[in-house]
Steps between C-alpha positions, in 0.01 A plus 500: 500500500661175397837349427535787253573717803816305584795735545761392248757779534605773742762742373638829629690799368669783687493860372735764636304819433723802452418819692525863387709566811602296806238479774674581829339446841785533749706182481254346255615588147318364195676532166232286336168334579521125451182309417434131454220375277361146503308314232292190571397290200224239508441192289220691326749767393371772732759725663492670839727797570603691813785724607655663804809687614789276600637753752832346391399161640541170315131474407551329165734247658241411766244430230738294288645308793196409711165671438477431128565131554217482755249661262609309190251229391235615750149611397400866507179422687720377786706824507411585863601154617819521292578837662475340845717206394766728352508709815504197727788329324733772624346724765845641570532627142144555385328655803658844458746707304630393162336158512153640573553763228575223250204290615273805477552567131470132412164502681391814311604344169301186585187708567560691177521178300192354670295813424614488138395136471157606628503791252434749779674807630672445832231711668220289353691185588518617862126560502505879481551785257724800455375843601645852503749525786697774678843552345816633663768673292855430622677832447851629557710247308795482470501608867871580521488760224142634473488833685195641681396733217491215248312279747240774533477544123459126453222493760323789329526325164337182625245686711386667177459153349258401777726336758406572861744280693878546510786334682868598499804314635774643718762710325866546592430691824213569738495863389473422129242228570283744693541768233388255231190409700426868560523568126267209428250624759504850352437356154212283620349658814201265524675177396597205717876509560719227644869430525714188487785511752661197327629345825750783551434559871664308781351644821154602617627844603638592159198360316261688728699821456480482123135391492392779732696753293282422197169467690403856399469373141197286591671173417285201414766252614864429565602164364776243553676693772731241654669197343284188545527314826376705795124532540527649852719787382243583235222488760691746718538738206130474423423654841723800429389616155168638374489339155421141409778241487520251216751216491559168332645551152705201391464326838242223527594156618484344844315707763388760245275684564441335838789686668368839385147418611597372846731794566257762369775623268320631194194673365536318171669169414665515159429197282696392192369186334814471286717422803257402779342186363323587177123461494504182704718619787422871476130457565583353842682825593194705409268270692722538808479879470122487456460280807707743708333814363830631363509688171705372206596608150717393207859588420572594135456233225178666381431251219476222758348680798232709330339191351528269801405752769200620301387143436517431874278802566773738622463759226549780755870414541734740318706361214852637466656617173846642439537787257587322177873459423622686809643184655225404745398172332631476141338160427156650571575793272506274194149367574155665497499838674227646723222723376370735769135607495462872432245562775733604786449163671856385434372156403663295226300315240531120502794374299427323171369153576619190324518133577681461831690809607517620140828622354765457770815519291647721230765277350653768282554726799643209700748425224601867482644462852780272622331163553560133576260269317642148477169348385425772243162598640557853371519378139 
């Protein structure tokens, strides 16, 4: 690369994706899914794109206020150094939470632009290639209104299309949640089945009671049981339930995943490059898991994770997909969709490869939703 790789502009837009019905997980009520998308432009005219959920945090403001200014006028080949500088200029803001989320997608956009300048796919640019990978179908949305019989029918529909992994979130009550899982198991007796407890449990006793009540369904995992912040509580639960425990969605930051590893809290650390440091910072999380012999796997954002994880040689890690337009991840729904091999393996074919990450934005869909785009990057 040369001076042509100088970053000349960093702009962001926020898209408030509308849902077919509110997503209700106890006190957590989502009437929309808000995404932020960032565009990096280089002197050569190449563009790098990345996106993530805001989780109602001021992600765009963090980029405009501090992170964008740090990256502006730097060279793409120095992107890892720039990441460290941006993080170090405000450890209090950029080491976790909203700040790390903002830094993560700027890092991903920088890698996207660098790969495009090299005229390589992101997998090739990382020194690997994309391969068929396991795919998990996120069923049961909207969780507050989809009854067990429809959850079972949805599972049967996707099982017939070749899917062999399913995961459902909690519903309004324990009883309905269990009934939905039972219906899914009956529709797909030999499939892997997991459930997301969406941080709805407060005590080890109640979490263990629910987990053990569904153990007869041969559960592959329970995930995100307690709100973030107590690795010892999770470790205690792990001793009392038969299925694997996964945790880590949306967490990241200081002492992640170190706290889980030291406490023996989880069977799998959940990794999300869009909020845990992008490619630059996210690889360090994976290396820490590898060194400790702890399993790991990606959280949603299949267009990012399928390409990066496969390139790094982790093509055995399941990639998660929401059923299109049911409210799981509307931004993903407007992009390339998975094609499952019809050989009962449940593997998805590699996504279409293009320079960088390929097509990471559908501007027409973005503009069909309420949006804030002061720099007109959606035009």
